C-alpha positions as CSV (number, residue, x, y, z in Angstrom):
1,M,150.9,89.2,88.2
2,K,150.1,90.6,84.9
3,G,145.9,89.9,86.2
4,G,146.4,91.4,89.8
5,R,148.0,94.7,88.1
6,L,145.0,95.0,85.2
7,L,142.4,94.0,88.6
8,E,144.2,97.2,90.8
9,E,143.3,99.0,86.8
10,V,140.0,98.0,87.8
11,L,139.6,98.8,90.9
12,K,141.2,102.8,90.3
13,I,138.5,103.2,87.5
14,V,135.7,102.3,89.7
15,N,136.8,104.3,92.6
16,Q,137.2,107.2,90.4
17,I,133.4,106.2,89.5
18,A,132.3,105.7,92.8
19,N,133.9,108.7,94.0
20,T,131.8,111.3,91.8
21,S,128.2,112.1,92.2
22,S,128.1,113.5,88.8
23,R,126.1,111.4,86.6
24,N,127.9,112.9,83.7
25,D,131.2,112.6,85.2
26,K,130.6,108.9,85.7
27,E,129.8,108.7,81.9
28,R,132.9,110.8,80.8
29,I,135.4,107.7,83.0
30,L,133.0,104.9,81.2
31,K,133.8,106.5,78.2
32,E,137.1,107.1,78.1
33,N,138.0,103.5,79.6
34,Q,135.5,101.9,77.4
35,D,138.3,99.7,75.8
36,N,139.2,97.9,78.9
37,E,138.0,94.6,78.3
38,L,138.8,93.2,82.1
39,L,136.4,96.5,83.2
40,K,134.1,95.6,80.8
41,D,134.0,91.8,82.1
42,V,133.7,93.6,85.2
43,F,130.6,94.8,85.0
44,Y,129.2,92.0,82.8
45,F,129.3,89.6,85.5
46,V,128.0,92.0,88.6
47,F,125.2,93.4,86.8
48,N,123.7,91.1,84.3
49,P,120.7,89.9,86.8
50,Y,120.7,86.4,84.9
51,I,124.3,85.5,86.1
52,L,123.9,84.2,89.5
53,T,126.3,83.4,92.1
54,G,124.5,81.9,95.1
55,L,126.4,83.8,97.4
56,S,125.4,86.8,99.6
57,T,127.2,88.7,102.3
58,K,126.2,86.7,104.9
59,K,127.0,83.7,102.6
60,I,130.1,84.7,101.9
61,T,131.7,85.5,105.1
62,K,130.0,81.7,106.8
63,E,132.8,80.1,108.6
64,V,132.9,76.5,107.2
65,K,135.3,73.6,107.6
66,I,136.0,72.4,104.1
67,H,139.8,72.2,103.0
68,N,142.0,71.2,100.3
69,V,139.8,72.8,97.8
70,D,140.2,74.2,94.4
71,C,142.6,76.9,94.4
72,F,142.2,79.5,91.3
73,T,144.7,82.2,90.6
74,S,142.5,84.9,88.5
75,F,139.4,86.5,88.0
76,E,138.8,84.9,84.7
77,Q,139.5,81.3,86.6
78,M,136.9,82.3,89.8
79,K,134.1,84.0,87.5
80,N,133.8,80.2,85.0
81,Y,134.1,78.5,88.2
82,I,130.9,80.4,89.4
83,F,129.3,80.6,86.1
84,K,129.0,76.8,86.7
85,H,128.6,76.5,90.5
86,N,125.9,79.3,91.7
87,T,124.2,77.0,94.3
88,G,126.1,78.8,97.4
89,T,127.3,75.3,98.5
90,D,129.7,74.9,101.5
91,K,132.4,73.9,98.9
92,D,131.5,77.0,96.7
93,I,132.0,79.3,99.6
94,A,135.3,78.1,100.4
95,I,136.6,78.5,97.1
96,V,135.8,82.0,96.9
97,Q,136.6,82.8,100.4
98,N,140.2,80.9,99.7
99,F,140.7,83.2,96.2
100,I,139.9,85.8,97.9
101,N,142.2,85.2,100.8
102,N,144.9,85.0,98.3
103,Q,144.8,88.5,97.0
104,P,146.4,91.6,97.9
105,F,144.8,93.4,100.7
106,E,143.6,96.3,98.8
107,L,141.6,93.5,96.3
108,K,139.9,91.6,98.9
109,D,136.9,93.7,99.1
110,F,136.6,94.7,95.4
111,Y,136.2,90.8,94.7
112,F,134.2,90.6,98.0
113,K,131.7,92.7,96.3
114,V,132.0,91.0,93.0
115,F,131.3,88.1,93.7
116,T,128.4,89.2,96.4
117,K,127.1,91.5,93.1
118,N,126.6,93.9,95.6
119,L,129.2,96.7,93.3
120,K,127.3,99.7,94.4
121,I,129.2,102.7,92.7
122,G,125.8,104.8,91.2
123,I,125.6,103.3,87.7
124,T,123.1,101.3,86.7
125,A,122.0,98.6,83.4
126,S,121.1,102.0,81.4
127,T,124.2,103.3,81.5
128,L,126.4,100.6,80.8
129,N,124.0,100.0,77.6
130,K,124.8,103.9,76.9
131,I,128.2,103.3,77.1
132,Y,128.6,99.6,75.8
133,G,125.7,99.2,73.9
134,K,122.4,98.1,73.4
135,N,121.4,94.8,75.5
136,F,125.0,94.8,76.7
137,I,123.3,94.6,80.2
138,P,119.9,92.4,79.9
139,E,117.4,94.6,82.3
140,F,115.1,92.8,84.7
141,S,112.0,93.8,84.3
142,V,108.3,92.5,84.3
143,M,105.3,93.1,82.8
144,L,103.1,96.0,85.0
145,A,99.4,97.1,84.0
146,K,98.3,100.5,83.9
147,K,94.9,102.2,85.2
148,F,91.6,101.1,83.7
149,E,89.8,104.3,84.0
150,D,92.6,106.2,82.1
151,H,93.2,103.7,78.8
152,K,89.8,101.5,78.7
153,H,89.6,103.4,75.4
154,K,92.3,101.3,73.7
155,I,90.4,98.0,74.2
156,K,90.5,96.4,70.9
157,G,89.3,93.0,70.0
158,D,89.9,90.2,72.2
159,F,91.0,90.5,76.0
160,V,91.4,87.9,79.1
161,I,89.9,88.8,82.3
162,T,91.4,87.6,85.3
163,K,91.5,88.0,89.2
164,K,93.4,90.3,90.9
165,L,95.8,89.0,93.2
166,D,97.6,90.7,96.6
167,G,100.5,88.7,97.2
168,N,104.5,89.3,97.0
169,R,105.0,89.3,92.9
170,L,107.3,86.4,91.7
171,V,109.2,85.3,88.6
172,V,110.7,81.8,88.6
173,I,112.8,81.3,85.7
174,K,114.4,77.9,84.7
175,D,117.3,78.2,82.8
176,N,119.4,75.2,82.0
177,G,117.6,72.9,84.4
178,V,118.3,75.7,87.2
179,V,115.8,77.0,88.8
180,K,116.0,80.7,90.5
181,S,113.2,82.6,91.9
182,F,113.2,86.8,91.5
183,T,111.2,89.7,92.9
184,R,109.8,92.0,90.3
185,Q,113.2,94.2,90.5
186,G,115.5,90.9,89.8
187,N,116.5,90.6,93.1
188,Q,117.2,86.7,94.1
189,Y,114.2,84.9,96.5
190,E,115.7,82.5,98.3
191,G,113.7,80.2,100.5
192,L,111.1,79.0,97.9
193,E,112.6,75.4,97.8
194,E,109.4,73.5,97.6
195,I,108.1,75.8,95.0
196,E,111.5,76.1,92.8
197,S,111.0,72.0,93.1
198,D,107.9,71.9,91.0
199,I,109.5,74.3,88.7
200,A,112.2,72.2,88.5
201,N,110.6,69.1,87.5
202,L,108.7,70.2,84.9
203,P,109.6,69.2,81.5
204,Y,110.2,72.3,80.2
205,N,113.6,74.4,80.1
206,N,114.5,78.2,79.8
207,I,111.4,79.0,81.0
208,V,110.1,81.8,82.8
209,F,106.9,81.4,85.4
210,D,104.9,85.3,86.2
211,G,102.7,85.4,89.4
212,E,102.5,86.1,92.8
213,L,103.4,84.5,96.1
214,I,100.7,83.9,98.8
215,A,100.0,82.1,102.0
216,D,98.4,79.1,102.3
217,T,95.9,80.3,104.7
218,E,92.2,81.2,104.9
219,G,91.1,85.2,105.6
220,N,90.2,88.4,103.6
221,T,92.7,90.0,101.8
222,H,94.5,91.8,104.3
223,E,95.0,89.1,106.6
224,V,96.4,86.8,103.8
225,Y,98.5,89.4,102.7
226,T,99.9,90.0,106.3
227,E,100.6,86.4,106.4
228,T,102.0,86.3,102.9
229,T,104.5,89.1,104.3
230,S,105.3,87.7,107.4
231,K,105.8,83.8,105.2
232,A,108.0,85.6,102.8
233,R,110.6,87.5,105.1
234,S,111.0,84.8,107.4
235,K,114.5,84.4,107.7
236,G,114.3,80.1,107.7
237,K,116.1,78.3,104.7
238,N,112.8,76.8,103.4
239,K,109.8,79.0,103.2
240,T,106.6,76.8,104.1
241,G,103.0,77.6,103.6
242,L,103.4,79.3,100.3
243,L,101.6,79.5,97.4
244,F,102.9,80.3,93.5
245,H,100.2,81.7,92.0
246,I,101.0,81.6,88.4
247,F,99.2,84.1,85.8
248,D,101.7,83.8,82.6
249,V,104.6,82.0,81.1
250,L,106.7,82.5,78.4
251,S,110.3,81.6,77.0
252,L,113.4,82.9,78.6
253,K,114.9,84.2,75.2
254,G,111.7,86.1,74.9
255,F,111.8,87.4,78.8
256,Q,115.6,88.8,78.5
257,K,114.6,90.3,75.2
258,G,111.7,91.9,76.8
259,L,108.9,90.6,74.4
260,S,107.3,87.5,74.1
261,E,106.9,85.5,71.1
262,E,103.7,84.8,71.7
263,N,100.2,86.4,72.6
264,C,98.7,86.6,75.5
265,I,95.8,83.9,74.9
266,N,98.1,81.3,73.6
267,R,100.3,82.0,76.6
268,K,97.3,81.1,79.1
269,H,96.6,78.3,77.2
270,F,99.9,76.9,77.3
271,L,99.9,77.4,81.1
272,S,96.4,75.1,81.3
273,T,98.1,72.7,79.2
274,I,101.3,72.7,81.8
275,F,99.0,72.3,84.8
276,T,96.4,69.9,83.3
277,D,99.7,67.7,82.4
278,C,102.2,68.0,85.4
279,N,101.7,67.7,88.9
280,L,102.7,71.6,90.9
281,P,101.4,70.9,94.6
282,H,103.1,74.4,95.5
283,C,101.9,76.1,92.4
284,K,98.2,77.4,91.5
285,E,97.0,78.5,87.9
286,V,95.5,82.1,88.2
287,K,92.4,80.7,85.7
288,P,90.8,83.0,83.3
289,L,87.6,84.2,84.1
290,Y,86.7,85.6,80.5
291,I,88.5,85.1,76.9
292,G,86.4,87.2,74.1
293,N,85.6,90.7,72.8
294,D,82.2,91.6,74.9
295,L,83.5,94.6,77.2
296,S,80.1,94.5,79.4
297,Q,81.9,91.1,80.8
298,V,84.4,93.9,82.5
299,N,81.3,94.9,84.6
300,I,79.9,91.9,85.1
301,W,83.4,90.5,86.6
302,M,83.9,93.7,88.4
303,Q,80.5,93.2,90.2
304,Y,81.2,89.8,91.3
305,A,84.9,90.7,92.5
306,I,83.2,93.1,94.6
307,E,80.4,90.4,95.9
308,Q,83.5,88.0,96.7
309,E,85.8,90.8,98.0
310,W,88.6,90.1,95.7
311,E,90.9,93.2,95.4
312,G,89.7,93.8,91.6
313,V,90.4,92.4,88.2
314,M,92.8,92.3,85.2
315,I,92.1,93.1,81.7
316,N,95.0,91.5,79.6
317,L,94.7,92.2,75.9
318,D,95.8,89.7,73.4
319,T,99.7,91.2,72.9
320,P,103.1,89.9,73.9
321,Y,104.1,89.9,77.2
322,I,106.1,93.5,77.5
323,C,108.8,93.6,80.0
324,K,107.7,97.0,81.0
325,R,104.3,99.0,82.3
326,T,101.9,98.9,79.7
327,D,98.4,99.4,78.7
328,T,97.7,96.1,77.3
329,I,97.3,94.8,80.5
330,L,95.1,97.3,82.8
331,K,94.1,97.2,86.3
332,V,90.7,97.2,87.7
333,K,91.2,98.3,91.1
334,S,90.5,101.4,92.9
335,M,86.7,101.5,94.5
336,S,85.2,104.9,95.0
337,T,82.6,105.6,97.3
338,C,80.1,107.9,98.0
339,D,77.2,108.9,100.7
340,L,74.1,109.1,98.5
341,K,70.2,109.6,99.4
342,V,67.6,107.0,99.3
343,I,65.1,108.0,97.2
344,D,62.5,105.0,95.8
345,F,62.7,101.5,95.4
346,E,62.9,99.4,92.7
347,E,60.6,96.1,93.0
348,G,63.2,92.7,91.5
349,T,61.9,90.7,88.6
350,G,62.8,87.0,88.2
351,R,63.8,85.2,91.9
352,N,63.6,88.6,92.7
353,K,59.9,89.6,92.2
354,G,58.4,90.4,95.3
355,R,61.5,91.8,96.8
356,L,63.5,94.7,96.4
357,G,65.5,94.7,92.7
358,A,67.2,98.1,93.6
359,L,67.6,101.5,95.8
360,I,67.0,104.2,93.4
361,V,69.0,107.1,95.2
362,D,70.1,110.7,94.2
363,Y,73.3,110.9,93.0
364,K,74.0,114.5,91.8
365,G,70.6,115.3,90.9
366,Y,69.9,112.1,88.8
367,P,67.9,108.9,90.0
368,C,70.5,106.2,90.0
369,G,69.5,102.2,90.4
370,V,71.9,100.6,93.1
371,G,70.7,96.8,92.8
372,S,74.2,94.7,93.6
373,G,75.6,93.6,97.3
374,F,72.2,92.9,98.5
375,S,71.9,89.5,100.0
376,D,68.7,87.4,99.9
377,F,67.6,88.5,103.2
378,D,68.8,92.0,102.7
379,R,66.0,92.3,99.5
380,E,63.6,90.9,101.5
381,Y,64.0,92.9,104.8
382,I,64.5,96.6,103.3
383,W,61.5,95.7,100.9
384,G,59.2,94.6,103.4
385,H,60.4,97.9,105.6
386,R,60.9,100.5,103.0
387,D,59.8,102.7,105.2
388,E,63.0,102.6,107.9
389,Y,65.1,103.5,104.7
390,L,63.4,106.3,102.6
391,G,65.6,109.6,102.9
392,K,68.0,107.4,104.4
393,I,72.0,108.0,103.6
394,I,73.7,105.2,102.7
395,E,77.2,104.2,101.4
396,V,77.6,103.3,97.3
397,Q,80.6,101.7,96.0
398,Y,81.2,101.7,92.5
399,F,84.3,101.5,90.2
400,E,84.0,104.2,87.7
401,E,81.3,106.7,86.4
402,S,79.3,106.8,83.4
403,K,78.2,109.5,81.5
404,N,74.5,110.1,81.8
405,Q,72.8,109.9,78.2
406,D,71.0,113.0,77.4
């Protein structure tokens, strides 16, 4: 029972950490016991987001009718079994239940929390890495954008523009043939069997796909988002009617390291190749709208996004995927509005000759043209009824304010 006594010592240390609210005291306890290899092993198992058990609280308490299962007597044996069998089958559940039931009373709840990876004691991966060394626990993090308005001056060289999506962030990882889905926080997404099957059938391994989970339905942005949330939160074993809109791909090694080997444009080309060569019925490629270095394309595509009632666009600089919030990816999202008076009209050119080209409004004492967002009917009607609109107050939507050139 040497192993049992060692686990009892680990439990005592864990309880000490849990029973203090002081971060400094928690770190002190960890430092005092950093040579305890079994404690370190438990922490690595519980806090490593890439170690999956397939056992939720609901599953581990499930009544299963399987007898004569393997009997393991140590945490090491049980841990090694779960490394290889982490799909949460009834057999796996029965083996874990049998192991826990044969433990001393004071260790039962501890093992329950360990194997469901639900050991809440007020420490994080960052804290453990501070004690045991950098990257002891790989931290699960995705690439997050900063605001275009605050960082647009940093756009240099080639960049990629894509449509901004409004769904549930989804990361799907294929690790040695096993496919698992995660939220942006690293929590496992269950029930996405159709999507995971698509990824499992790909001739690629140790690969990570990043994108948005969106309902396969028609409607405006709000309606689709509502339907997406409803389907994603459903309790069914297999969530259907959802599509994985993939906008990025990188190696598992790069994702775990926090930095991809390839820059954005190469990653986009690789993603396009995957969709060209493979059948992914429950996934969609988020295709680039523009690749190049012409900054005027940002305005062009943002205006198009407004007309199409998109949420906005994303600008990816041609740099590696970085697992944190970064100014190498920018979101052009927030639309501002203001009420302005119509003071004149401008005739259109080309196909709009003889009808409205733009309304001229008074913006902070300066004449400003508003020329987008009109249908052909609008342009003809307003041009023919200018007297009705002169002096009227209209609501104008815009995404940035430029300085007047004196």
